[in-house]
C-alpha positions in Angstrom: 3.6 0.9 13.6 5.5 4.1 11.8 7.7 2.8 8.8 11.4 3.3 9.3 12.4 4.8 6.0 15.5 6.0 4.7 17.0 9.6 4.1 14.7 11.5 1.6 13.9 11.3 -1.5 11.6 8.3 -1.8 8.3 7.5 -3.1 5.0 6.9 -1.4 2.0 5.2 -2.8 -1.1 6.5 -0.6 -4.0 4.0 -1.0 -7.4 5.5 0.4 -10.4 3.2 0.4 -14.1 3.2 1.3 -14.8 -0.6 2.2 -18.1 -2.6 1.1 -20.1 -4.8 3.4 -18.5 -7.9 2.2 -15.7 -9.3 4.2 -15.0 -12.8 2.7 -11.3 -13.4 1.8 -10.8 -9.9 2.4 -8.3 -10.6 5.6 -6.7 -13.3 3.9 -6.0 -11.3 1.0 -4.8 -8.3 2.8 -2.3 -10.9 4.6 -1.0 -12.3 1.3 -0.3 -9.0 0.1 1.6 -8.0 3.1 3.7 -11.1 2.6 4.2 -10.6 -0.9 5.2 -6.9 -1.0 7.7 -7.3 1.5 9.8 -9.6 -0.8 9.3 -6.9 -3.7 12.6 -5.1 -4.7 12.5 -1.6 -3.7 10.1 -1.9 -1.2 10.9 0.3 2.2 7.4 -0.4 4.5 4.3 0.7 4.9 1.8 2.3 7.4 -2.1 1.1 7.4 -5.1 2.2 9.4 -8.9 2.1 9.2 -11.5 4.3 10.8 -14.3 4.0 8.3 -11.9 5.2 5.7 -8.8 3.2 4.6 -5.4 4.6 4.5 -2.3 2.6 3.6 0.9 4.3 2.3 3.4 2.0 1.3 7.1 3.6 0.5 9.4 2.7 -2.5 12.9 3.6 -3.3 11.6 4.5 -7.1 9.0 5.1 -9.5 10.2 1.7 -11.3 9.7 -0.2 -8.1 6.1 1.0 -7.9 5.3 0.2 -11.7 6.9 -3.3 -10.8 4.7 -4.2 -7.9 1.5 -2.9 -9.9 2.5 -5.6 -12.6 2.9 -8.6 -10.0 0.1 -11.3 -11.0 -0.9 -11.8 -7.5 -1.3 -7.8 -6.8 -3.3 -7.6 -10.1 -5.6 -10.3 -8.4 -6.0 -8.5 -5.5 -6.8 -5.5 -7.0 -9.6 -7.0 -9.3 -11.4 -8.5 -6.5 -11.0 -5.1 -4.6 -12.9 -3.4 -7.5 -15.4 -6.0 -7.7 -16.1 -6.9 -4.3 -14.2 -5.2 -1.5 -14.0 -1.7 -2.2 -17.0 1.1 -2.8 -14.4 3.2 -3.8 -10.8 3.8 -3.8 -8.0 6.4 -4.5 -4.3 6.0 -5.3 -1.9 8.7 -5.0 1.8 8.4 -5.8 4.5 11.1 -4.2 7.6 11.8 -3.8 9.0 12.4 -0.4 11.4 15.5 -0.5 11.7 15.7 3.2 10.6 13.9 6.5 11.3 14.4 10.3 10.3 12.9 13.5 11.1 11.9 17.1 11.0 8.8 19.0 11.4 6.4 16.0 
């Protein structure tokens, strides 16, 4: 589903990743992170897809909100497990969305 974001400007965190073969605990942690992030101040929504390469884009109202999310203890634990067992590679990019447009939303 396409996230229903507000009028620009806002911020996007793009998390691109390649999974390892280890599946144990991944789905449960991913679901827990979705539930947790939805409660975070400044969170606007997200979009996620996996077809070999995984890409999750989360949308935020400010850089401060992004920083606060990165410091959430449970999120830090998920990141640690990601580096240790679930991802063979990843890249995070933080962008300011200056303009957006579309139809059918």
